[in-house]
VEXSETOR-300770 format. One line per field, with one value per residue (C-alpha): residue in one letter; x negated, y negated, z negated; residue number from 0. Coordinates in pm, 1 decimal, decimal comma. Layout:
! residues N
r = A/...
x = X/...
y = Y/...
z = Z/...
k = NUM/...
END
This chain:
! residues 450
r = M/P/A/M/R/I/F/S/Q/I/K/L/R/D/M/L/A/I/F/S/I/I/V/A/I/F/F/I/I/D/I/P/L/L/V/A/N/V/S/L/F/N/Q/Q/F/V/A/I/F/W/G/L/I/I/S/L/L/F/I/S/F/P/A/T/K/K/A/P/K/N/K/P/K/W/Y/D/Y/L/L/A/V/L/S/M/G/T/G/L/Y/A/S/I/F/Y/P/E/I/L/L/N/M/G/V/T/T/T/K/D/A/L/I/G/I/L/A/T/L/L/I/L/E/S/V/R/R/T/A/G/I/P/I/L/A/I/I/L/V/F/V/A/Y/A/K/F/G/S/Y/L/P/G/I/F/G/T/G/N/I/S/W/E/R/L/F/Q/Q/L/Y/L/G/A/D/F/M/L/G/I/P/L/K/I/V/C/S/V/V/F/G/F/I/L/F/G/I/I/F/I/E/F/G/G/G/E/T/L/M/N/L/A/Y/A/I/M/G/R/F/R/G/G/P/A/K/V/A/V/I/A/S/S/L/F/G/S/V/S/G/S/A/V/A/N/V/S/A/S/G/M/I/S/I/P/L/M/K/Q/S/G/Y/P/S/Y/Y/A/G/A/V/E/A/A/A/S/T/G/G/Q/I/M/P/P/I/M/G/A/A/A/F/I/L/A/E/F/L/G/I/S/Y/A/E/V/A/L/A/A/M/F/P/A/I/I/F/Y/L/G/L/F/L/Q/I/D/L/Q/A/V/K/R/N/I/K/G/L/P/K/E/E/I/P/S/F/S/K/T/I/K/K/G/W/L/S/L/I/P/I/F/V/L/G/W/A/L/F/G/L/F/L/T/P/G/I/S/A/M/L/G/M/A/S/A/I/I/I/S/L/L/K/K/D/T/R/A/L/W/T/W/E/R/L/L/A/V/F/H/R/A/C/G/A/M/F/S/I/V/A/V/C/A/G/A/G/L/I/V/G/L/V/A/Y/T/G/L/G/L/S/F/S/Q/I/L/T/Q/A/A/G/G/Y/L/L/V/L/A/F/F
x = -9284,1/-9405,1/-9751,6/-9604,3/-9400,4/-9711,3/-9908,6/-9635,8/-9648,0/-10022,7/-10099,1/-10410,6/-10533,4/-10486,5/-10682,9/-10972,3/-10979,6/-10969,9/-11246,2/-11456,9/-11436,3/-11520,4/-11821,4/-11957,2/-11929,1/-12087,3/-12376,9/-12427,5/-12419,8/-12579,6/-12324,9/-12479,8/-12810,8/-12645,7/-12400,1/-12573,4/-12935,1/-12909,8/-13081,1/-12936,3/-13091,4/-12972,9/-12891,0/-12633,3/-12435,0/-12480,4/-12361,5/-12038,6/-11970,4/-12021,2/-11790,3/-11512,7/-11529,6/-11558,8/-11272,0/-11057,9/-11176,7/-11062,6/-10709,0/-10680,8/-10863,4/-10699,5/-10908,5/-10816,6/-10676,3/-10348,6/-10303,2/-10059,1/-10211,0/-10148,6/-10017,0/-10311,2/-10304,0/-10397,2/-10752,6/-10790,6/-10710,1/-10951,2/-11231,7/-11151,1/-11178,4/-11505,0/-11648,9/-11556,4/-11702,1/-12023,6/-12068,3/-11989,8/-12235,4/-12524,8/-12424,0/-12396,9/-12689,9/-12936,7/-13186,3/-13205,9/-13221,2/-13508,0/-13714,7/-13675,2/-13690,6/-13995,7/-13801,3/-13556,4/-13236,2/-12957,3/-12693,8/-12846,0/-12901,1/-12536,2/-12409,3/-12657,9/-12500,4/-12156,8/-12272,6/-12435,5/-12118,1/-11910,6/-12144,9/-12126,4/-11746,4/-11713,4/-11949,1/-11748,5/-11422,7/-11552,3/-11838,2/-11772,6/-11970,4/-12278,4/-12394,0/-12313,6/-12528,4/-12823,3/-12814,6/-12798,0/-13099,3/-13308,9/-13193,1/-13280,8/-13619,2/-13696,2/-13616,0/-13763,1/-14033,0/-14295,6/-14255,0/-14352,5/-14714,3/-14945,1/-14863,6/-14489,4/-14540,9/-14422,3/-14468,3/-14234,9/-13942,3/-13679,7/-13308,3/-13266,9/-13539,1/-13410,7/-13052,4/-13163,8/-13373,1/-13096,0/-12859,3/-13075,3/-13398,2/-13448,1/-13516,9/-13235,4/-12857,0/-12899,2/-13176,7/-13214,2/-12931,5/-12659,3/-12811,3/-12796,3/-12436,9/-12333,9/-12537,9/-12507,9/-12284,8/-11973,7/-12004,3/-12018,6/-11726,9/-11517,6/-11611,8/-11520,6/-11182,0/-11090,6/-11206,4/-11002,8/-10690,5/-10658,5/-10685,0/-11014,4/-10890,9/-10623,6/-10872,1/-11129,5/-10868,7/-10736,1/-11091,0/-11150,3/-10834,1/-10922,8/-11271,7/-11204,1/-10829,6/-10819,0/-11088,5/-11026,7/-11000,6/-10922,8/-10766,2/-11065,9/-11308,5/-11102,7/-11147,3/-11524,4/-11542,1/-11301,7/-11487,7/-11823,1/-11678,4/-11509,8/-11824,7/-12032,9/-11836,7/-11699,6/-11994,6/-11753,4/-11653,3/-11332,0/-11238,2/-11304,5/-11076,5/-10796,6/-10820,2/-10851,1/-10744,1/-10377,8/-10353,5/-10620,8/-10543,8/-10173,4/-10268,0/-10533,6/-10282,3/-10022,0/-10273,0/-10351,8/-10631,4/-10570,0/-10503,8/-10829,7/-11028,4/-10858,2/-10941,1/-11298,4/-11354,4/-11224,2/-11426,9/-11750,3/-11703,5/-11622,1/-11919,1/-12144,5/-12044,9/-12277,4/-12574,6/-12423,3/-12568,9/-12516,5/-12341,6/-12441,6/-12397,9/-12541,2/-12847,9/-12970,3/-12982,7/-13151,2/-13403,4/-13489,7/-13534,9/-13760,7/-13975,0/-14002,8/-13889,0/-13601,2/-13263,3/-13281,4/-13576,0/-13384,5/-13078,4/-13283,8/-13457,2/-13116,1/-12972,3/-13121,9/-13033,8/-12678,3/-12640,3/-12775,2/-12532,6/-12230,5/-12354,0/-12367,7/-12008,0/-11900,1/-12059,7/-11883,6/-11548,1/-11584,8/-11664,1/-11360,5/-11142,8/-11260,2/-11194,0/-10839,7/-10765,7/-10686,5/-10630,9/-10659,1/-10376,3/-10109,0/-10200,7/-9906,1/-10030,6/-10377,5/-10422,0/-10600,2/-10962,5/-10954,1/-10625,8/-10758,5/-11068,3/-10864,1/-10624,1/-10867,8/-11204,4/-11166,2/-11127,7/-11467,9/-11657,6/-11724,4/-11927,8/-12149,3/-12175,1/-12289,1/-12543,2/-12672,0/-12715,5/-12895,2/-13112,1/-13129,3/-13156,2/-13299,1/-13078,1/-13035,5/-12777,2/-12552,1/-12542,4/-12493,2/-12192,4/-12046,6/-12089,6/-11924,7/-11639,5/-11593,2/-11577,6/-11324,4/-11102,7/-11124,8/-11049,1/-10754,8/-10609,5/-10655,6/-10461,2/-10083,5/-10023,0/-10270,7/-10203,7/-9873,6/-10056,0/-10205,6/-9965,2/-10047,1/-9938,6/-10157,3/-10455,4/-10417,6/-10401,9/-10730,1/-10891,6/-10774,7/-10898,5/-11239,8/-11265,5/-11131,1/-11399,7/-11656,6/-11544,3/-11762,4/-12045,9/-12075,2/-12036,4/-12292,9/-12541,4/-12527,6/-12608,1/-12878,0/-13025,9/-13064,6/-13247,8/-13473,3/-13562,4/-13632,5/-13850,8/-14070,0/-14054,8/-14158,2/-14423,2/-14238,2/-14269,2/-14648,5/-14651,9/-14440,0/-14652,6/-14967,7/-14820,7/-14689,4/-15014,7/-15213,0/-14967,7/-14990,8/-15369,0/-15422,0/-15204,6/-14962,8/-14718,8/-14688,8/-14648,1/-14370,2/-14196,4/-14212,4
y = -12785,9/-12425,6/-12531,9/-12688,7/-12374,7/-12155,7/-12386,7/-12378,8/-11997,7/-11973,1/-11833,2/-11848,9/-11512,3/-11630,6/-11951,1/-11762,3/-11514,3/-11791,5/-11992,2/-11676,6/-11620,5/-11984,9/-11990,6/-11664,0/-11785,2/-12120,1/-11931,5/-11683,5/-11943,6/-12212,5/-12477,5/-12760,6/-12724,6/-12707,6/-12993,6/-13236,9/-13114,9/-13053,1/-12746,6/-12597,5/-12338,2/-11981,0/-11970,7/-12248,8/-12043,6/-11722,5/-11882,2/-12019,7/-11695,2/-11493,1/-11728,4/-11693,1/-11313,5/-11247,7/-11487,9/-11296,9/-10969,9/-11065,4/-11154,3/-10853,8/-10574,2/-10466,6/-10470,1/-10109,4/-9812,2/-9842,7/-10212,7/-10282,8/-10384,1/-10731,8/-10852,1/-11037,8/-11130,7/-11467,0/-11349,7/-11245,1/-11599,7/-11733,3/-11509,1/-11620,6/-11987,8/-11927,6/-11736,8/-12015,0/-12278,9/-12082,9/-12038,2/-12403,4/-12528,7/-12330,8/-12422,7/-12797,4/-12850,9/-12587,1/-12836,6/-13022,5/-12695,4/-12571,9/-12880,7/-12820,1/-12439,1/-12435,8/-12620,2/-12414,6/-12605,2/-12504,8/-12583,5/-12354,7/-12081,9/-12096,0/-12085,9/-11803,7/-11604,0/-11665,6/-11565,2/-11247,5/-11150,0/-11212,1/-10992,8/-10717,0/-10728,8/-10724,6/-10424,9/-10247,4/-10296,8/-10184,9/-9939,1/-9816,8/-9778,8/-9591,9/-9881,5/-10127,4/-9924,8/-9922,3/-10301,9/-10340,3/-10109,6/-10332,0/-10648,8/-10490,6/-10384,4/-10739,7/-10874,6/-10603,9/-10461,8/-10657,2/-10403,5/-10111,9/-9991,9/-9939,5/-9986,7/-10036,4/-10331,6/-10672,9/-11032,4/-11196,3/-11390,3/-11597,5/-11534,5/-11880,7/-11820,7/-11472,4/-11577,8/-11884,0/-11657,8/-11400,5/-11670,0/-11914,0/-11731,6/-11696,5/-11322,3/-11237,5/-11276,8/-11503,2/-11288,9/-11061,5/-10808,3/-11072,0/-11280,9/-10984,0/-10913,8/-11272,6/-11332,2/-10992,4/-10727,8/-10943,9/-11043,2/-10679,3/-10577,6/-10866,3/-10769,6/-10405,6/-10486,9/-10730,5/-10479,3/-10196,1/-10401,3/-10568,6/-10284,8/-10105,0/-9869,6/-9708,9/-9657,1/-9492,7/-9260,3/-9155,6/-9089,6/-8864,2/-8666,2/-8641,7/-8510,3/-8264,2/-8207,1/-7887,5/-7697,5/-7468,5/-7670,2/-7960,7/-8204,1/-8177,5/-8223,2/-8521,0/-8666,7/-8626,9/-8785,8/-9064,5/-9140,8/-9147,6/-9386,5/-9603,0/-9589,7/-9719,8/-10045,6/-10086,9/-10026,0/-9932,5/-9583,8/-9718,8/-9890,0/-9563,8/-9362,9/-9619,5/-9647,5/-9283,5/-9092,2/-9193,0/-8989,2/-8720,5/-8598,5/-8516,6/-8346,5/-8134,7/-8026,4/-7941,2/-7729,5/-7515,3/-7684,3/-7714,5/-8064,3/-8078,9/-7969,6/-8225,3/-8501,4/-8377,5/-8369,7/-8723,6/-8853,5/-8687,3/-8794,7/-9153,2/-9171,6/-9062,6/-9382,6/-9560,6/-9419,2/-9432,4/-9713,4/-9977,5/-10090,1/-9918,0/-9981,3/-10271,0/-10067,2/-10061,5/-10440,7/-10469,5/-10206,4/-10408,8/-10723,6/-10553,9/-10382,2/-10694,1/-10515,0/-10576,8/-10420,1/-10265,4/-10051,3/-9931,2/-9847,9/-9652,1/-9458,3/-9371,4/-9237,9/-8886,8/-8823,2/-8946,6/-8701,2/-8416,2/-8510,7/-8489,8/-8166,9/-8017,6/-8127,4/-7975,8/-7644,1/-7630,3/-7723,9/-7465,6/-7190,2/-7290,2/-7287,7/-6933,0/-6819,9/-6962,6/-6895,1/-7261,3/-7334,9/-7657,6/-7902,4/-7831,5/-7968,1/-8205,5/-8375,5/-8446,2/-8775,5/-8770,6/-8881,2/-9059,5/-9235,5/-9340,1/-9493,4/-9657,4/-9811,4/-9906,2/-9977,0/-10348,1/-10281,0/-10109,2/-10405,4/-10566,6/-10258,6/-10301,2/-10675,9/-10600,6/-10343,1/-10576,3/-10861,2/-10636,8/-10420,2/-10622,2/-10983,6/-10894,4/-11151,3/-11149,9/-10900,8/-11179,2/-11364,4/-11033,0/-10958,7/-11301,4/-11245,7/-10905,0/-11053,6/-11339,0/-11090,9/-10876,0/-11180,7/-11295,8/-10950,4/-10894,9/-11229,3/-11138,3/-10811,5/-10847,0/-10558,5/-10688,8/-11061,4/-11019,4/-10882,1/-11222,6/-11345,5/-11549,3/-11267,4/-11010,7/-11247,4/-11301,3/-10924,9/-10892,7/-11155,0/-10973,5/-10639,0/-10789,1/-10951,3/-10639,4/-10430,2/-10668,4/-10645,2/-10354,4/-10451,1/-10807,2/-10700,4/-10418,9/-10619,2/-10907,2/-10652,0/-10500,0/-10848,2/-10864,8/-10530,7/-10622,8/-10953,9/-10795,6/-10523,0/-10789,8/-11035,4/-10782,0/-10612,6/-10281,4/-10227,5/-10242,4/-10012,1/-9751,6/-9777,9/-9721,5/-9420,3/-9256,6/-9313,8/-9153,8/-8861,8/-8800,0/-8767,6/-8967,7/-8741,2/-8950,6/-8665,0/-8601,5/-8976,1/-8990,8/-8700,4/-8883,1
z = -2503,5/-2445,8/-2560,7/-2875,6/-2943,9/-2908,9/-3137,3/-3402,1/-3404,3/-3461,7/-3806,6/-4021,4/-3891,1/-3534,6/-3595,4/-3753,6/-3463,2/-3201,5/-3367,3/-3405,8/-3029,2/-2957,0/-3190,9/-3048,7/-2688,0/-2782,1/-2942,1/-2658,8/-2382,1/-2603,7/-2504,2/-2714,1/-2530,0/-2187,8/-2240,7/-2476,8/-2468,4/-2841,7/-2985,2/-3301,6/-3530,1/-3480,4/-3850,1/-3805,2/-3555,9/-3754,0/-4078,1/-3934,6/-3744,7/-4062,7/-4253,0/-3994,2/-3960,1/-4334,3/-4407,0/-4158,2/-4311,5/-4661,4/-4550,5/-4316,1/-4496,9/-4826,6/-5143,0/-5225,8/-5037,5/-5227,3/-5148,0/-4860,7/-4527,7/-4382,8/-4718,2/-4871,8/-5239,0/-5383,6/-5451,9/-5087,2/-4981,0/-5243,3/-5113,5/-4758,3/-4854,3/-5040,5/-4743,5/-4504,2/-4736,1/-4786,1/-4411,6/-4337,1/-4599,0/-4451,4/-4096,0/-4156,6/-4391,1/-4268,5/-4111,6/-4443,1/-4637,6/-4420,1/-4495,4/-4869,8/-4867,4/-5094,1/-5365,1/-5569,7/-5648,4/-5882,9/-5619,9/-5357,4/-5616,5/-5727,4/-5370,0/-5309,8/-5594,8/-5444,3/-5093,7/-5226,8/-5413,7/-5101,9/-4896,6/-5155,6/-5169,9/-4789,8/-4775,9/-5046,9/-4858,9/-4519,4/-4584,9/-4938,5/-5257,9/-5120,7/-4896,3/-5174,8/-5415,9/-5173,1/-5144,4/-5522,7/-5563,4/-5337,0/-5514,7/-5850,7/-5714,4/-5601,6/-5947,7/-6171,2/-5943,6/-6137,3/-6419,0/-6192,2/-6193,6/-5897,9/-5533,8/-5593,0/-5826,6/-5705,6/-5808,1/-6056,4/-5905,2/-6083,0/-6037,7/-5884,1/-5625,9/-5547,2/-5472,8/-5277,9/-5053,3/-5014,7/-4892,2/-4698,9/-4617,8/-4240,5/-4274,2/-4517,2/-4477,1/-4172,7/-4024,4/-3722,8/-3786,3/-3816,2/-3535,9/-3296,6/-3398,6/-3326,7/-3011,3/-2840,8/-2998,3/-3023,3/-2656,7/-2547,9/-2767,4/-2633,0/-2276,8/-2340,6/-2491,0/-2210,7/-1949,4/-2102,9/-2180,6/-1839,6/-1591,3/-1649,0/-1919,2/-1701,0/-1417,5/-1645,4/-1797,8/-1455,0/-1337,0/-1637,5/-1558,8/-1189,6/-1266,0/-1550,0/-1580,0/-1369,3/-1562,5/-1861,9/-2179,4/-1949,6/-2200,8/-2434,4/-2146,5/-2031,9/-2381,8/-2352,3/-2006,3/-2102,4/-2424,9/-2246,9/-1985,7/-2247,9/-2459,7/-2173,3/-2181,0/-2533,9/-2767,1/-3045,6/-3160,4/-3314,1/-2987,3/-2799,9/-3027,6/-3012,9/-2633,2/-2526,0/-2837,6/-2813,6/-2491,2/-2524,6/-2880,0/-2816,0/-2487,7/-2658,9/-2921,8/-2656,8/-2462,7/-2766,6/-2960,7/-3337,0/-3467,6/-3661,5/-3355,1/-3128,9/-3375,8/-3411,8/-3035,6/-2993,6/-3288,8/-3171,2/-2809,8/-2908,8/-3144,9/-2858,5/-2683,0/-2926,1/-2732,3/-2383,6/-2166,4/-2048,9/-2369,4/-2692,9/-3063,0/-3260,6/-3360,5/-2999,2/-2978,5/-3318,4/-3207,4/-2897,4/-3107,4/-3363,9/-3100,8/-2886,4/-2569,1/-2330,7/-2398,9/-2050,7/-2162,8/-2469,1/-2255,0/-2003,0/-2280,8/-2430,9/-2106,2/-2126,6/-2496,0/-2425,5/-2135,9/-2349,9/-2628,6/-2399,4/-2236,4/-2585,9/-2648,2/-2316,3/-2407,4/-2744,6/-2590,4/-2313,2/-2564,1/-2769,7/-2455,8/-2373,3/-2730,8/-2733,4/-2363,4/-2293,7/-1927,1/-1733,6/-1674,5/-1410,7/-1069,2/-1062,9/-1380,8/-1242,4/-1053,6/-719,2/-740,5/-404,7/-483,8/-825,4/-666,6/-391,5/-640,1/-915,1/-752,3/-813,7/-1185,7/-1194,7/-1050,0/-1394,5/-1495,3/-1189,3/-1253,1/-1607,0/-1489,1/-1217,3/-1465,5/-1717,4/-1493,5/-1171,6/-1282,8/-1627,6/-1796,0/-2171,1/-2299,5/-2426,8/-2093,5/-1910,4/-2130,5/-2053,8/-1678,2/-1706,0/-1906,9/-1656,5/-1367,2/-1557,8/-1615,3/-1251,2/-1109,6/-1345,9/-1234,1/-866,4/-901,1/-910,2/-1151,6/-1410,5/-1365,0/-1546,8/-1850,5/-1927,4/-2191,1/-2498,4/-2729,2/-2552,4/-2550,6/-2924,3/-2970,8/-2777,6/-3000,4/-3312,5/-3182,5/-3106,6/-3449,6/-3621,6/-3452,1/-3602,7/-3966,3/-4074,2/-3837,0/-3969,8/-4333,1/-4311,8/-4101,5/-4350,9/-4621,7/-4400,5/-4363,6/-4740,8/-4738,9/-4445,5/-4608,5/-4947,2/-4795,2/-4635,1/-4925,7/-5191,0/-4976,6/-5002,3/-4627,5/-4641,2/-4942,9/-4765,7/-4451,8/-4653,7/-4837,8/-4519,9/-4333,4/-4612,8/-4638,8/-4263,2/-4288,3/-3970,9/-3750,8/-3544,3/-3485,1/-3858,9/-3918,9/-3658,8/-3833,1/-4169,4
k = 0/1/2/3/4/5/6/7/8/9/10/11/12/13/14/15/16/17/18/19/20/21/22/23/24/25/26/27/28/29/30/31/32/33/34/35/36/37/38/39/40/41/42/43/44/45/46/47/48/49/50/51/52/53/54/55/56/57/58/59/60/61/62/63/64/65/66/67/68/69/70/71/72/73/74/75/76/77/78/79/80/81/82/83/84/85/86/87/88/89/90/91/92/93/94/95/96/97/98/99/100/101/102/103/104/105/106/107/108/109/110/111/112/113/114/115/116/117/118/119/120/121/122/123/124/125/126/127/128/129/130/131/132/133/134/135/136/137/138/139/140/141/142/143/144/145/146/147/148/149/150/151/152/153/154/155/156/157/158/159/160/161/162/163/164/165/166/167/168/169/170/171/172/173/174/175/176/177/178/179/180/181/182/183/184/185/186/187/188/189/190/191/192/193/194/195/196/197/198/199/200/201/202/203/204/205/206/207/208/209/210/211/212/213/214/215/216/217/218/219/220/221/222/223/224/225/226/227/228/229/230/231/232/233/234/235/236/237/238/239/240/241/242/243/244/245/246/247/248/249/250/251/252/253/254/255/256/257/258/259/260/261/262/263/264/265/266/267/268/269/270/271/272/273/274/275/276/277/278/279/280/281/282/283/284/285/286/287/288/289/290/291/292/293/294/295/296/297/298/299/300/301/302/303/304/305/306/307/308/309/310/311/312/313/314/315/316/317/318/319/320/321/322/323/324/325/326/327/328/329/330/331/332/333/334/335/336/337/338/339/340/341/342/343/344/345/346/347/348/349/350/351/352/353/354/355/356/357/358/359/360/361/362/363/364/365/366/367/368/369/370/371/372/373/374/375/376/377/378/379/380/381/382/383/384/385/386/387/388/389/390/391/392/393/394/395/396/397/398/399/400/401/402/403/404/405/406/407/408/409/410/411/412/413/414/415/416/417/418/419/420/421/422/423/424/425/426/427/428/429/430/431/432/433/434/435/436/437/438/439/440/441/442/443/444/445/446/447/448/449
END
């Protein structure tokens, strides 16, 4: 009966979030290959994942700033259904589509128009008009570039062929950016949220207070330490702010920092988490894929710039603390470092498991994230104080947070896939490379600067 009651309470948003998690885990672990020795195209997983996340986006993210949140209109539901149908079509029929990719069909072109419009609308809702305008410029260039003279001229392409490529081309919407988001980024974000929600977040915050709470400008320095620690496991600036900002921002304001400065410190510190190994933002994984190197190499290369970034923040905060005469926190409000480690060392094990999988076993980032997530789940179930946190409602909230963190990433990366595909398809990339090489006059340093 409890299972039936839970099932009866599941809403459309919940179902989309649950299926998004299932599809992502299936893709990362490649369940069909392991269980049935069946190999599916990456584009099949990517298409259905995109359909699920964008459907959830349309019924969760209001069309305008004035529209009420969590109260979708009829057109939001319509867009959600169209997104799901578009993703399912590509996922189910992609092997057949691939065999006939050289043949332009009216059906694929029409669905391509629909998919492109859905991508553009999802980008508009999450990233705004500027990113939308950039995508439209590249689409216009692909269509009308044949009228341009010289090196920027392109071949003529029909509208049908263009929209079919945008939707179904292996290097376009379903290309590398969206593949990395589905196969890697989502796994890390899910790991980070589970780690923070079920014990790890409290330990990291207490460690930050124990390390920096007693120094002048302590609350702001705690925010920097906490955000760097959270950033090393979450890979999301929004997740960092929501996890540490609820505590650090009020404390900074109470200690004497202006409201705008407290918000700025938290935002800057949380954004720095995007370059803090072992887990960084989506761009790091895409960079590794494009360069053909391991993610471990990218993470190691990012370590020094990340440290310099946070040292710069510390310097600014310390100068502001001197200017405003802001002292550290009272001793009684600062947790003991040794007691924090003694109480929460088990909660930190998933970070070491993740690092060991990435840098010791050299496993793929996606599999490493799954191992880290599995260890976080096991440890939280072993500890009495965190075992009680595992309720159906809290688990659903974790799923929604993970999917919500993916809204802008999936929307923008689908749009980025269109740009990447068009740059290669039109030859614009080669044209730019030729122009920059000539402008640099053969000097590599100048070329790197360009």
